[in-house]
Structures are given as C-alpha cells and as structure tokens.
PDB file of N, CA, C and O in Angstrom:
ATOM      1  N   MET A   1       0.842  -1.184   0.000  1.00  0.00           N
ATOM      2  CA  MET A   1       0.000   0.000   0.000  1.00  0.00           C
ATOM      3  C   MET A   1       0.880   1.238   0.000  1.00  0.00           C
ATOM      4  O   MET A   1       1.811   1.353   0.797  1.00  0.00           O
ATOM      5  N   LEU A   2       0.577   2.158  -0.899  1.00  0.00           N
ATOM      6  CA  LEU A   2       1.334   3.401  -0.963  1.00  0.00           C
ATOM      7  C   LEU A   2       0.797   4.396   0.055  1.00  0.00           C
ATOM      8  O   LEU A   2      -0.396   4.698   0.082  1.00  0.00           O
ATOM      9  N   THR A   3       1.682   4.890   0.875  1.00  0.00           N
ATOM     10  CA  THR A   3       1.293   5.948   1.800  1.00  0.00           C
ATOM     11  C   THR A   3       1.616   7.288   1.149  1.00  0.00           C
ATOM     12  O   THR A   3       2.241   7.343   0.090  1.00  0.00           O
ATOM     13  N   PHE A   4       1.189   8.354   1.789  1.00  0.00           N
ATOM     14  CA  PHE A   4       1.463   9.682   1.244  1.00  0.00           C
ATOM     15  C   PHE A   4       2.965   9.899   1.081  1.00  0.00           C
ATOM     16  O   PHE A   4       3.406  10.404   0.049  1.00  0.00           O
ATOM     17  N   SER A   5       3.753   9.522   2.088  1.00  0.00           N
ATOM     18  CA  SER A   5       5.195   9.753   2.006  1.00  0.00           C
ATOM     19  C   SER A   5       5.827   8.905   0.901  1.00  0.00           C
ATOM     20  O   SER A   5       6.742   9.371   0.221  1.00  0.00           O
ATOM     21  N   LEU A   6       5.366   7.690   0.713  1.00  0.00           N
ATOM     22  CA  LEU A   6       5.896   6.864  -0.378  1.00  0.00           C
ATOM     23  C   LEU A   6       5.532   7.452  -1.732  1.00  0.00           C
ATOM     24  O   LEU A   6       6.350   7.439  -2.652  1.00  0.00           O
ATOM     25  N   LYS A   7       4.314   7.969  -1.866  1.00  0.00           N
ATOM     26  CA  LYS A   7       3.917   8.599  -3.130  1.00  0.00           C
ATOM     27  C   LYS A   7       4.787   9.818  -3.397  1.00  0.00           C
ATOM     28  O   LYS A   7       5.237  10.028  -4.523  1.00  0.00           O
ATOM     29  N   PHE A   8       5.028  10.626  -2.360  1.00  0.00           N
ATOM     30  CA  PHE A   8       5.853  11.812  -2.529  1.00  0.00           C
ATOM     31  C   PHE A   8       7.263  11.430  -2.943  1.00  0.00           C
ATOM     32  O   PHE A   8       7.830  12.048  -3.844  1.00  0.00           O
ATOM     33  N   ASP A   9       7.842  10.415  -2.294  1.00  0.00           N
ATOM     34  CA  ASP A   9       9.188   9.972  -2.653  1.00  0.00           C
ATOM     35  C   ASP A   9       9.242   9.500  -4.097  1.00  0.00           C
ATOM     36  O   ASP A   9      10.202   9.789  -4.811  1.00  0.00           O
ATOM     37  N   LEU A  10       8.222   8.781  -4.526  1.00  0.00           N
ATOM     38  CA  LEU A  10       8.162   8.280  -5.901  1.00  0.00           C
ATOM     39  C   LEU A  10       8.054   9.445  -6.884  1.00  0.00           C
ATOM     40  O   LEU A  10       8.772   9.474  -7.884  1.00  0.00           O
ATOM     41  N   ILE A  11       7.176  10.393  -6.616  1.00  0.00           N
ATOM     42  CA  ILE A  11       7.018  11.563  -7.491  1.00  0.00           C
ATOM     43  C   ILE A  11       8.305  12.365  -7.522  1.00  0.00           C
ATOM     44  O   ILE A  11       8.746  12.791  -8.589  1.00  0.00           O
ATOM     45  N   ASP A  12       8.918  12.578  -6.347  1.00  0.00           N
ATOM     46  CA  ASP A  12      10.162  13.336  -6.263  1.00  0.00           C
ATOM     47  C   ASP A  12      11.250  12.674  -7.089  1.00  0.00           C
ATOM     48  O   ASP A  12      12.000  13.365  -7.778  1.00  0.00           O
ATOM     49  N   GLU A  13      11.354  11.349  -7.038  1.00  0.00           N
ATOM     50  CA  GLU A  13      12.374  10.624  -7.779  1.00  0.00           C
ATOM     51  C   GLU A  13      12.145  10.722  -9.285  1.00  0.00           C
ATOM     52  O   GLU A  13      13.102  10.870 -10.046  1.00  0.00           O
ATOM     53  N   VAL A  14      10.902  10.641  -9.717  1.00  0.00           N
ATOM     54  CA  VAL A  14      10.583  10.697 -11.144  1.00  0.00           C
ATOM     55  C   VAL A  14      10.841  12.089 -11.700  1.00  0.00           C
ATOM     56  O   VAL A  14      11.269  12.225 -12.846  1.00  0.00           O
ATOM     57  N   MET A  15      10.588  13.122 -10.907  1.00  0.00           N
ATOM     58  CA  MET A  15      10.691  14.486 -11.397  1.00  0.00           C
ATOM     59  C   MET A  15      12.125  15.017 -11.422  1.00  0.00           C
ATOM     60  O   MET A  15      12.386  16.021 -12.085  1.00  0.00           O
ATOM     61  N   LYS A  16      13.048  14.382 -10.728  1.00  0.00           N
ATOM     62  CA  LYS A  16      14.423  14.848 -10.754  1.00  0.00           C
ATOM     63  C   LYS A  16      15.027  14.541 -12.115  1.00  0.00           C
ATOM     64  O   LYS A  16      14.987  13.405 -12.588  1.00  0.00           O
ATOM     65  N   GLU A  17      15.580  15.562 -12.728  1.00  0.00           N
ATOM     66  CA  GLU A  17      16.159  15.384 -14.049  1.00  0.00           C
ATOM     67  C   GLU A  17      17.620  14.973 -13.903  1.00  0.00           C
ATOM     68  O   GLU A  17      18.428  15.717 -13.346  1.00  0.00           O
ATOM     69  N   ARG A  18      17.953  13.795 -14.401  1.00  0.00           N
ATOM     70  CA  ARG A  18      19.319  13.303 -14.344  1.00  0.00           C
ATOM     71  C   ARG A  18      20.012  13.577 -15.669  1.00  0.00           C
ATOM     72  O   ARG A  18      19.469  13.339 -16.748  1.00  0.00           O
ATOM     73  N   MET A  19      21.227  14.083 -15.549  1.00  0.00           N
ATOM     74  CA  MET A  19      22.011  14.424 -16.728  1.00  0.00           C
ATOM     75  C   MET A  19      23.412  13.839 -16.590  1.00  0.00           C
ATOM     76  O   MET A  19      23.971  13.782 -15.495  1.00  0.00           O
ATOM     77  N   ASN A  20      23.965  13.407 -17.716  1.00  0.00           N
ATOM     78  CA  ASN A  20      25.381  13.059 -17.773  1.00  0.00           C
ATOM     79  C   ASN A  20      26.119  14.338 -18.136  1.00  0.00           C
ATOM     80  O   ASN A  20      25.843  14.953 -19.166  1.00  0.00           O
ATOM     81  N   ILE A  21      27.061  14.737 -17.281  1.00  0.00           N
ATOM     82  CA  ILE A  21      27.811  15.972 -17.458  1.00  0.00           C
ATOM     83  C   ILE A  21      29.238  15.616 -17.861  1.00  0.00           C
ATOM     84  O   ILE A  21      29.886  14.802 -17.203  1.00  0.00           O
ATOM     85  N   TYR A  22      29.722  16.218 -18.929  1.00  0.00           N
ATOM     86  CA  TYR A  22      31.105  16.054 -19.381  1.00  0.00           C
ATOM     87  C   TYR A  22      31.789  17.387 -19.109  1.00  0.00           C
ATOM     88  O   TYR A  22      31.409  18.414 -19.671  1.00  0.00           O
ATOM     89  N   TYR A  23      32.807  17.365 -18.237  1.00  0.00           N
ATOM     90  CA  TYR A  23      33.312  18.589 -17.644  1.00  0.00           C
ATOM     91  C   TYR A  23      34.834  18.571 -17.536  1.00  0.00           C
ATOM     92  O   TYR A  23      35.431  17.532 -17.251  1.00  0.00           O
ATOM     93  N   ARG A  24      35.453  19.716 -17.765  1.00  0.00           N
ATOM     94  CA  ARG A  24      36.904  19.879 -17.616  1.00  0.00           C
ATOM     95  C   ARG A  24      37.158  20.808 -16.425  1.00  0.00           C
ATOM     96  O   ARG A  24      37.279  22.021 -16.595  1.00  0.00           O
ATOM     97  N   PRO A  25      37.239  20.234 -15.217  1.00  0.00           N
ATOM     98  CA  PRO A  25      37.367  21.075 -14.024  1.00  0.00           C
ATOM     99  C   PRO A  25      38.765  21.680 -13.877  1.00  0.00           C
ATOM    100  O   PRO A  25      39.746  21.125 -14.371  1.00  0.00           O
ATOM    101  N   ALA A  26      38.844  22.821 -13.193  1.00  0.00           N
ATOM    102  CA  ALA A  26      40.140  23.403 -12.851  1.00  0.00           C
ATOM    103  C   ALA A  26      40.846  22.497 -11.853  1.00  0.00           C
ATOM    104  O   ALA A  26      42.063  22.323 -11.910  1.00  0.00           O
ATOM    105  N   LYS A  27      40.063  21.913 -10.924  1.00  0.00           N
ATOM    106  CA  LYS A  27      40.573  20.949  -9.957  1.00  0.00           C
ATOM    107  C   LYS A  27      39.648  19.741  -9.939  1.00  0.00           C
ATOM    108  O   LYS A  27      38.433  19.870 -10.094  1.00  0.00           O
ATOM    109  N   HIS A  28      40.240  18.561  -9.748  1.00  0.00           N
ATOM    110  CA  HIS A  28      39.460  17.332  -9.619  1.00  0.00           C
ATOM    111  C   HIS A  28      39.950  16.598  -8.378  1.00  0.00           C
ATOM    112  O   HIS A  28      41.129  16.261  -8.277  1.00  0.00           O
ATOM    113  N   ASN A  29      39.046  16.351  -7.435  1.00  0.00           N
ATOM    114  CA  ASN A  29      39.390  15.714  -6.158  1.00  0.00           C
ATOM    115  C   ASN A  29      40.516  16.463  -5.445  1.00  0.00           C
ATOM    116  O   ASN A  29      41.407  15.854  -4.853  1.00  0.00           O
ATOM    117  N   GLY A  30      40.459  17.796  -5.514  1.00  0.00           N
ATOM    118  CA  GLY A  30      41.433  18.630  -4.811  1.00  0.00           C
ATOM    119  C   GLY A  30      42.776  18.801  -5.498  1.00  0.00           C
ATOM    120  O   GLY A  30      43.660  19.470  -4.962  1.00  0.00           O
ATOM    121  N   VAL A  31      42.947  18.205  -6.683  1.00  0.00           N
ATOM    122  CA  VAL A  31      44.211  18.286  -7.418  1.00  0.00           C
ATOM    123  C   VAL A  31      44.005  19.102  -8.686  1.00  0.00           C
ATOM    124  O   VAL A  31      43.035  18.896  -9.415  1.00  0.00           O
ATOM    125  N   LYS A  32      44.932  20.040  -8.949  1.00  0.00           N
ATOM    126  CA  LYS A  32      44.836  20.867 -10.149  1.00  0.00           C
ATOM    127  C   LYS A  32      44.846  19.984 -11.402  1.00  0.00           C
ATOM    128  O   LYS A  32      45.648  19.057 -11.509  1.00  0.00           O
ATOM    129  N   ASN A  33      43.968  20.275 -12.325  1.00  0.00           N
ATOM    130  CA  ASN A  33      43.818  19.506 -13.559  1.00  0.00           C
ATOM    131  C   ASN A  33      44.762  20.086 -14.631  1.00  0.00           C
ATOM    132  O   ASN A  33      44.313  20.744 -15.570  1.00  0.00           O
ATOM    133  N   HIS A  34      46.067  19.835 -14.477  1.00  0.00           N
ATOM    134  CA  HIS A  34      47.085  20.402 -15.365  1.00  0.00           C
ATOM    135  C   HIS A  34      46.891  19.994 -16.822  1.00  0.00           C
ATOM    136  O   HIS A  34      47.121  20.796 -17.727  1.00  0.00           O
ATOM    137  N   GLU A  35      46.475  18.771 -17.048  1.00  0.00           N
ATOM    138  CA  GLU A  35      46.331  18.255 -18.416  1.00  0.00           C
ATOM    139  C   GLU A  35      44.958  18.560 -19.012  1.00  0.00           C
ATOM    140  O   GLU A  35      44.677  18.183 -20.150  1.00  0.00           O
ATOM    141  N   ASN A  36      44.101  19.243 -18.246  1.00  0.00           N
ATOM    142  CA  ASN A  36      42.758  19.607 -18.709  1.00  0.00           C
ATOM    143  C   ASN A  36      41.930  18.379 -19.103  1.00  0.00           C
ATOM    144  O   ASN A  36      41.194  18.404 -20.090  1.00  0.00           O
ATOM    145  N   TYR A  37      42.061  17.305 -18.316  1.00  0.00           N
ATOM    146  CA  TYR A  37      41.305  16.084 -18.571  1.00  0.00           C
ATOM    147  C   TYR A  37      39.807  16.324 -18.388  1.00  0.00           C
ATOM    148  O   TYR A  37      39.394  17.135 -17.559  1.00  0.00           O
ATOM    149  N   MET A  38      39.008  15.613 -19.168  1.00  0.00           N
ATOM    150  CA  MET A  38      37.559  15.670 -19.041  1.00  0.00           C
ATOM    151  C   MET A  38      37.104  14.564 -18.088  1.00  0.00           C
ATOM    152  O   MET A  38      37.617  13.446 -18.119  1.00  0.00           O
ATOM    153  N   HIS A  39      36.129  14.904 -17.242  1.00  0.00           N
ATOM    154  CA  HIS A  39      35.552  13.948 -16.312  1.00  0.00           C
ATOM    155  C   HIS A  39      34.054  13.878 -16.550  1.00  0.00           C
ATOM    156  O   HIS A  39      33.441  14.852 -16.987  1.00  0.00           O
ATOM    157  N   THR A  40      33.468  12.726 -16.261  1.00  0.00           N
ATOM    158  CA  THR A  40      32.037  12.519 -16.469  1.00  0.00           C
ATOM    159  C   THR A  40      31.357  12.338 -15.114  1.00  0.00           C
ATOM    160  O   THR A  40      31.860  11.638 -14.235  1.00  0.00           O
ATOM    161  N   TYR A  41      30.208  12.981 -14.970  1.00  0.00           N
ATOM    162  CA  TYR A  41      29.418  12.894 -13.748  1.00  0.00           C
ATOM    163  C   TYR A  41      27.966  12.646 -14.121  1.00  0.00           C
ATOM    164  O   TYR A  41      27.485  13.166 -15.128  1.00  0.00           O
ATOM    165  N   CYS A  42      27.270  11.861 -13.322  1.00  0.00           N
ATOM    166  CA  CYS A  42      25.823  11.712 -13.464  1.00  0.00           C
ATOM    167  C   CYS A  42      25.208  12.530 -12.337  1.00  0.00           C
ATOM    168  O   CYS A  42      25.457  12.264 -11.161  1.00  0.00           O
ATOM    169  N   ILE A  43      24.407  13.524 -12.700  1.00  0.00           N
ATOM    170  CA  ILE A  43      23.928  14.527 -11.749  1.00  0.00           C
ATOM    171  C   ILE A  43      22.406  14.598 -11.761  1.00  0.00           C
ATOM    172  O   ILE A  43      21.779  14.521 -12.818  1.00  0.00           O
ATOM    173  N   GLU A  44      21.819  14.746 -10.577  1.00  0.00           N
ATOM    174  CA  GLU A  44      20.410  15.133 -10.467  1.00  0.00           C
ATOM    175  C   GLU A  44      20.412  16.646 -10.382  1.00  0.00           C
ATOM    176  O   GLU A  44      20.812  17.215  -9.367  1.00  0.00           O
ATOM    177  N   LEU A  45      19.967  17.298 -11.445  1.00  0.00           N
ATOM    178  CA  LEU A  45      20.042  18.756 -11.523  1.00  0.00           C
ATOM    179  C   LEU A  45      19.241  19.429 -10.426  1.00  0.00           C
ATOM    180  O   LEU A  45      18.168  18.966 -10.038  1.00  0.00           O
ATOM    181  N   ASP A  46      19.786  20.529  -9.939  1.00  0.00           N
ATOM    182  CA  ASP A  46      19.142  21.288  -8.881  1.00  0.00           C
ATOM    183  C   ASP A  46      18.804  22.694  -9.392  1.00  0.00           C
ATOM    184  O   ASP A  46      17.646  22.984  -9.693  1.00  0.00           O
ATOM    185  N   GLU A  47      19.807  23.556  -9.488  1.00  0.00           N
ATOM    186  CA  GLU A  47      19.543  24.924  -9.915  1.00  0.00           C
ATOM    187  C   GLU A  47      20.801  25.556 -10.470  1.00  0.00           C
ATOM    188  O   GLU A  47      21.910  25.052 -10.290  1.00  0.00           O
ATOM    189  N   SER A  48      20.602  26.660 -11.140  1.00  0.00           N
ATOM    190  CA  SER A  48      21.735  27.411 -11.666  1.00  0.00           C
ATOM    191  C   SER A  48      22.300  28.296 -10.561  1.00  0.00           C
ATOM    192  O   SER A  48      21.672  28.487  -9.520  1.00  0.00           O
ATOM    193  N   PHE A  49      23.495  28.832 -10.802  1.00  0.00           N
ATOM    194  CA  PHE A  49      24.086  29.762  -9.847  1.00  0.00           C
ATOM    195  C   PHE A  49      24.709  30.924 -10.601  1.00  0.00           C
ATOM    196  O   PHE A  49      24.974  30.834 -11.800  1.00  0.00           O
ATOM    197  N   GLU A  50      24.938  32.013  -9.884  1.00  0.00           N
ATOM    198  CA  GLU A  50      25.546  33.195 -10.483  1.00  0.00           C
ATOM    199  C   GLU A  50      26.888  33.468  -9.824  1.00  0.00           C
ATOM    200  O   GLU A  50      27.170  32.968  -8.735  1.00  0.00           O
ATOM    201  N   ASN A  51      27.714  34.268 -10.495  1.00  0.00           N
ATOM    202  CA  ASN A  51      28.992  34.699  -9.956  1.00  0.00           C
ATOM    203  C   ASN A  51      28.889  36.199  -9.731  1.00  0.00           C
ATOM    204  O   ASN A  51      29.051  36.985 -10.665  1.00  0.00           O
ATOM    205  N   ARG A  52      28.624  36.587  -8.515  1.00  0.00           N
ATOM    206  CA  ARG A  52      28.405  38.002  -8.193  1.00  0.00           C
ATOM    207  C   ARG A  52      29.683  38.827  -8.296  1.00  0.00           C
ATOM    208  O   ARG A  52      29.622  40.024  -8.578  1.00  0.00           O
ATOM    209  N   SER A  53      30.837  38.205  -8.072  1.00  0.00           N
ATOM    210  CA  SER A  53      32.088  38.971  -8.082  1.00  0.00           C
ATOM    211  C   SER A  53      32.410  39.548  -9.457  1.00  0.00           C
ATOM    212  O   SER A  53      33.031  40.607  -9.544  1.00  0.00           O
ATOM    213  N   ASN A  54      32.004  38.879 -10.528  1.00  0.00           N
ATOM    214  CA  ASN A  54      32.259  39.439 -11.861  1.00  0.00           C
ATOM    215  C   ASN A  54      30.969  39.729 -12.626  1.00  0.00           C
ATOM    216  O   ASN A  54      31.006  39.969 -13.832  1.00  0.00           O
ATOM    217  N   GLY A  55      29.835  39.709 -11.935  1.00  0.00           N
ATOM    218  CA  GLY A  55      28.577  40.134 -12.544  1.00  0.00           C
ATOM    219  C   GLY A  55      27.885  39.123 -13.438  1.00  0.00           C
ATOM    220  O   GLY A  55      26.945  39.485 -14.145  1.00  0.00           O
ATOM    221  N   GLU A  56      28.315  37.871 -13.433  1.00  0.00           N
ATOM    222  CA  GLU A  56      27.649  36.853 -14.247  1.00  0.00           C
ATOM    223  C   GLU A  56      26.328  36.456 -13.585  1.00  0.00           C
ATOM    224  O   GLU A  56      26.328  35.966 -12.456  1.00  0.00           O
ATOM    225  N   LYS A  57      25.213  36.660 -14.270  1.00  0.00           N
ATOM    226  CA  LYS A  57      23.908  36.260 -13.729  1.00  0.00           C
ATOM    227  C   LYS A  57      23.711  34.754 -13.814  1.00  0.00           C
ATOM    228  O   LYS A  57      23.027  34.165 -12.977  1.00  0.00           O
ATOM    229  N   PHE A  58      24.311  34.128 -14.826  1.00  0.00           N
ATOM    230  CA  PHE A  58      24.216  32.671 -14.982  1.00  0.00           C
ATOM    231  C   PHE A  58      25.624  32.146 -15.208  1.00  0.00           C
ATOM    232  O   PHE A  58      26.143  32.229 -16.321  1.00  0.00           O
ATOM    233  N   ALA A  59      26.252  31.602 -14.161  1.00  0.00           N
ATOM    234  CA  ALA A  59      27.630  31.115 -14.263  1.00  0.00           C
ATOM    235  C   ALA A  59      27.700  29.610 -14.471  1.00  0.00           C
ATOM    236  O   ALA A  59      28.672  29.103 -15.030  1.00  0.00           O
ATOM    237  N   GLY A  60      26.658  28.885 -14.016  1.00  0.00           N
ATOM    238  CA  GLY A  60      26.701  27.442 -14.153  1.00  0.00           C
ATOM    239  C   GLY A  60      25.504  26.767 -13.507  1.00  0.00           C
ATOM    240  O   GLY A  60      24.515  27.409 -13.154  1.00  0.00           O
ATOM    241  N   ILE A  61      25.624  25.450 -13.361  1.00  0.00           N
ATOM    242  CA  ILE A  61      24.535  24.648 -12.804  1.00  0.00           C
ATOM    243  C   ILE A  61      25.067  23.805 -11.644  1.00  0.00           C
ATOM    244  O   ILE A  61      26.270  23.570 -11.531  1.00  0.00           O
ATOM    245  N   GLY A  62      24.168  23.364 -10.802  1.00  0.00           N
ATOM    246  CA  GLY A  62      24.547  22.522  -9.677  1.00  0.00           C
ATOM    247  C   GLY A  62      23.589  21.355  -9.534  1.00  0.00           C
ATOM    248  O   GLY A  62      22.494  21.353 -10.096  1.00  0.00           O
ATOM    249  N   GLY A  63      24.022  20.369  -8.776  1.00  0.00           N
ATOM    250  CA  GLY A  63      23.166  19.219  -8.517  1.00  0.00           C
ATOM    251  C   GLY A  63      23.896  18.164  -7.725  1.00  0.00           C
ATOM    252  O   GLY A  63      25.096  18.270  -7.470  1.00  0.00           O
ATOM    253  N   LYS A  64      23.149  17.136  -7.338  1.00  0.00           N
ATOM    254  CA  LYS A  64      23.702  16.045  -6.541  1.00  0.00           C
ATOM    255  C   LYS A  64      24.279  14.971  -7.454  1.00  0.00           C
ATOM    256  O   LYS A  64      23.614  14.513  -8.382  1.00  0.00           O
ATOM    257  N   CYS A  65      25.505  14.576  -7.189  1.00  0.00           N
ATOM    258  CA  CYS A  65      26.148  13.495  -7.930  1.00  0.00           C
ATOM    259  C   CYS A  65      25.478  12.183  -7.533  1.00  0.00           C
ATOM    260  O   CYS A  65      25.410  11.856  -6.348  1.00  0.00           O
ATOM    261  N   VAL A  66      24.990  11.438  -8.505  1.00  0.00           N
ATOM    262  CA  VAL A  66      24.270  10.195  -8.238  1.00  0.00           C
ATOM    263  C   VAL A  66      25.199   9.140  -7.635  1.00  0.00           C
ATOM    264  O   VAL A  66      24.778   8.375  -6.767  1.00  0.00           O
ATOM    265  N   GLU A  67      26.453   9.089  -8.084  1.00  0.00           N
ATOM    266  CA  GLU A  67      27.385   8.074  -7.602  1.00  0.00           C
ATOM    267  C   GLU A  67      27.839   8.325  -6.165  1.00  0.00           C
ATOM    268  O   GLU A  67      27.929   7.381  -5.380  1.00  0.00           O
ATOM    269  N   THR A  68      28.128   9.590  -5.802  1.00  0.00           N
ATOM    270  CA  THR A  68      28.720   9.885  -4.493  1.00  0.00           C
ATOM    271  C   THR A  68      27.740  10.519  -3.506  1.00  0.00           C
ATOM    272  O   THR A  68      27.962  10.476  -2.296  1.00  0.00           O
ATOM    273  N   GLY A  69      26.663  11.104  -4.017  1.00  0.00           N
ATOM    274  CA  GLY A  69      25.724  11.817  -3.158  1.00  0.00           C
ATOM    275  C   GLY A  69      26.172  13.226  -2.816  1.00  0.00           C
ATOM    276  O   GLY A  69      25.456  13.949  -2.124  1.00  0.00           O
ATOM    277  N   GLU A  70      27.350  13.630  -3.292  1.00  0.00           N
ATOM    278  CA  GLU A  70      27.881  14.962  -3.028  1.00  0.00           C
ATOM    279  C   GLU A  70      27.237  15.997  -3.939  1.00  0.00           C
ATOM    280  O   GLU A  70      26.883  15.700  -5.080  1.00  0.00           O
ATOM    281  N   TYR A  71      27.089  17.220  -3.423  1.00  0.00           N
ATOM    282  CA  TYR A  71      26.592  18.319  -4.252  1.00  0.00           C
ATOM    283  C   TYR A  71      27.763  18.873  -5.047  1.00  0.00           C
ATOM    284  O   TYR A  71      28.836  19.112  -4.493  1.00  0.00           O
ATOM    285  N   LYS A  72      27.562  19.076  -6.342  1.00  0.00           N
ATOM    286  CA  LYS A  72      28.618  19.582  -7.219  1.00  0.00           C
ATOM    287  C   LYS A  72      28.095  20.756  -8.035  1.00  0.00           C
ATOM    288  O   LYS A  72      26.908  20.838  -8.350  1.00  0.00           O
ATOM    289  N   ARG A  73      29.008  21.660  -8.367  1.00  0.00           N
ATOM    290  CA  ARG A  73      28.677  22.805  -9.208  1.00  0.00           C
ATOM    291  C   ARG A  73      29.566  22.773 -10.446  1.00  0.00           C
ATOM    292  O   ARG A  73      30.735  22.392 -10.372  1.00  0.00           O
ATOM    293  N   PHE A  74      29.008  23.175 -11.575  1.00  0.00           N
ATOM    294  CA  PHE A  74      29.707  23.115 -12.849  1.00  0.00           C
ATOM    295  C   PHE A  74      29.617  24.472 -13.548  1.00  0.00           C
ATOM    296  O   PHE A  74      28.527  24.932 -13.888  1.00  0.00           O
ATOM    297  N   ARG A  75      30.774  25.106 -13.759  1.00  0.00           N
ATOM    298  CA  ARG A  75      30.800  26.375 -14.475  1.00  0.00           C
ATOM    299  C   ARG A  75      30.528  26.120 -15.965  1.00  0.00           C
ATOM    300  O   ARG A  75      31.040  25.159 -16.538  1.00  0.00           O
ATOM    301  N   MET A  76      29.739  26.969 -16.570  1.00  0.00           N
ATOM    302  CA  MET A  76      29.370  26.790 -17.978  1.00  0.00           C
ATOM    303  C   MET A  76      30.577  26.891 -18.905  1.00  0.00           C
ATOM    304  O   MET A  76      30.604  26.233 -19.946  1.00  0.00           O
ATOM    305  N   ASP A  77      31.578  27.702 -18.549  1.00  0.00           N
ATOM    306  CA  ASP A  77      32.737  27.847 -19.424  1.00  0.00           C
ATOM    307  C   ASP A  77      33.669  26.634 -19.396  1.00  0.00           C
ATOM    308  O   ASP A  77      34.625  26.581 -20.169  1.00  0.00           O
ATOM    309  N   ARG A  78      33.410  25.667 -18.525  1.00  0.00           N
ATOM    310  CA  ARG A  78      34.206  24.437 -18.472  1.00  0.00           C
ATOM    311  C   ARG A  78      33.383  23.200 -18.845  1.00  0.00           C
ATOM    312  O   ARG A  78      33.897  22.081 -18.851  1.00  0.00           O
ATOM    313  N   LEU A  79      32.118  23.413 -19.152  1.00  0.00           N
ATOM    314  CA  LEU A  79      31.209  22.321 -19.516  1.00  0.00           C
ATOM    315  C   LEU A  79      31.439  21.922 -20.966  1.00  0.00           C
ATOM    316  O   LEU A  79      31.327  22.758 -21.862  1.00  0.00           O
ATOM    317  N   ALA A  80      31.761  20.650 -21.209  1.00  0.00           N
ATOM    318  CA  ALA A  80      31.993  20.160 -22.567  1.00  0.00           C
ATOM    319  C   ALA A  80      30.722  19.578 -23.181  1.00  0.00           C
ATOM    320  O   ALA A  80      30.556  19.609 -24.400  1.00  0.00           O
ATOM    321  N   GLY A  81      29.827  19.052 -22.352  1.00  0.00           N
ATOM    322  CA  GLY A  81      28.580  18.471 -22.847  1.00  0.00           C
ATOM    323  C   GLY A  81      27.671  18.089 -21.705  1.00  0.00           C
ATOM    324  O   GLY A  81      28.114  17.853 -20.581  1.00  0.00           O
ATOM    325  N   MET A  82      26.372  18.032 -22.019  1.00  0.00           N
ATOM    326  CA  MET A  82      25.377  17.699 -21.009  1.00  0.00           C
ATOM    327  C   MET A  82      24.235  16.986 -21.724  1.00  0.00           C
ATOM    328  O   MET A  82      23.589  17.560 -22.600  1.00  0.00           O
ATOM    329  N   TYR A  83      23.988  15.728 -21.348  1.00  0.00           N
ATOM    330  CA  TYR A  83      22.991  14.922 -22.034  1.00  0.00           C
ATOM    331  C   TYR A  83      22.079  14.243 -21.020  1.00  0.00           C
ATOM    332  O   TYR A  83      22.552  13.779 -19.983  1.00  0.00           O
ATOM    333  N   PRO A  84      20.780  14.178 -21.302  1.00  0.00           N
ATOM    334  CA  PRO A  84      19.870  13.513 -20.356  1.00  0.00           C
ATOM    335  C   PRO A  84      20.167  12.016 -20.254  1.00  0.00           C
ATOM    336  O   PRO A  84      20.517  11.366 -21.239  1.00  0.00           O
ATOM    337  N   VAL A  85      20.021  11.497 -19.055  1.00  0.00           N
ATOM    338  CA  VAL A  85      20.161  10.056 -18.828  1.00  0.00           C
ATOM    339  C   VAL A  85      18.871   9.422 -19.320  1.00  0.00           C
ATOM    340  O   VAL A  85      17.785   9.840 -18.920  1.00  0.00           O
ATOM    341  N   SER A  86      18.976   8.414 -20.185  1.00  0.00           N
ATOM    342  CA  SER A  86      17.772   7.763 -20.703  1.00  0.00           C
ATOM    343  C   SER A  86      17.121   6.941 -19.603  1.00  0.00           C
ATOM    344  O   SER A  86      17.788   6.540 -18.649  1.00  0.00           O
ATOM    345  N   LEU A  87      15.839   6.692 -19.728  1.00  0.00           N
ATOM    346  CA  LEU A  87      15.121   5.930 -18.729  1.00  0.00           C
ATOM    347  C   LEU A  87      15.711   4.539 -18.522  1.00  0.00           C
ATOM    348  O   LEU A  87      15.677   4.014 -17.409  1.00  0.00           O
ATOM    349  N   SER A  88      16.250   3.940 -19.578  1.00  0.00           N
ATOM    350  CA  SER A  88      16.849   2.615 -19.431  1.00  0.00           C
ATOM    351  C   SER A  88      18.112   2.668 -18.582  1.00  0.00           C
ATOM    352  O   SER A  88      18.481   1.669 -17.965  1.00  0.00           O
ATOM    353  N   ASP A  89      18.788   3.830 -18.539  1.00  0.00           N
ATOM    354  CA  ASP A  89      20.000   3.974 -17.737  1.00  0.00           C
ATOM    355  C   ASP A  89      19.691   4.164 -16.252  1.00  0.00           C
ATOM    356  O   ASP A  89      20.567   3.948 -15.415  1.00  0.00           O
ATOM    357  N   TYR A  90      18.470   4.561 -15.910  1.00  0.00           N
ATOM    358  CA  TYR A  90      18.126   4.805 -14.513  1.00  0.00           C
ATOM    359  C   TYR A  90      18.324   3.569 -13.644  1.00  0.00           C
ATOM    360  O   TYR A  90      18.716   3.684 -12.482  1.00  0.00           O
ATOM    361  N   ASN A  91      18.057   2.392 -14.195  1.00  0.00           N
ATOM    362  CA  ASN A  91      18.183   1.168 -13.422  1.00  0.00           C
ATOM    363  C   ASN A  91      19.639   0.789 -13.167  1.00  0.00           C
ATOM    364  O   ASN A  91      19.925   0.029 -12.242  1.00  0.00           O
ATOM    365  N   LYS A  92      20.560   1.309 -13.975  1.00  0.00           N
ATOM    366  CA  LYS A  92      21.976   0.981 -13.833  1.00  0.00           C
ATOM    367  C   LYS A  92      22.636   1.817 -12.743  1.00  0.00           C
ATOM    368  O   LYS A  92      23.706   1.457 -12.254  1.00  0.00           O
ATOM    369  N   ILE A  93      22.016   2.918 -12.360  1.00  0.00           N
ATOM    370  CA  ILE A  93      22.617   3.854 -11.406  1.00  0.00           C
ATOM    371  C   ILE A  93      22.286   3.442  -9.985  1.00  0.00           C
ATOM    372  O   ILE A  93      22.703   4.107  -9.036  1.00  0.00           O
TER     373      ILE A  93
END
C-alpha cells in the first residue's frame, strides 16, 4: 500500500532530471587539472548559480552526484557536454 510519504518519494524521484555531465574542471578531487582532462558525472540537476564577483547572472549549474551523493557545481565555461540520462539507464545507477 502506498502511503502519502511513499507517493511523494516516488514523485520526487521521477521528477528529478538526471544528466550526464562532461566537464573539464580546474581541480578534480582537490588536485589541479594540469592536463585539462575531461571527467564525467551523473547529476540530479538542482539549480543554476551566479557569480556576483564578476557580474555573471548565470555562471553554471549545480546538482547532486548520483554516484557519491555529493553536491557539485559546474561552471558553464568548463562544460563540454550535457545529455539527459535515458530511462533505461536509470536502473543501472
């Protein structure tokens, strides 16, 4: 039997948009990315962010990493690609 909280959890899970992010970070795991390597993340998108220090109204996007559960932010100028996770991939995560 579905309770209200179970229904909410199910709706919340379905509505979260998961994206595969291809990103060239300045630092990866605390180490400077000297070779400019690209890294891939599977993210549940949350919201965009701005950079107030230089006046950028839209600097990038943020969300929870599906693999680690950590919140991550991605600057748009370092984003190489962003593609939706297909429904068939949801079961693999």
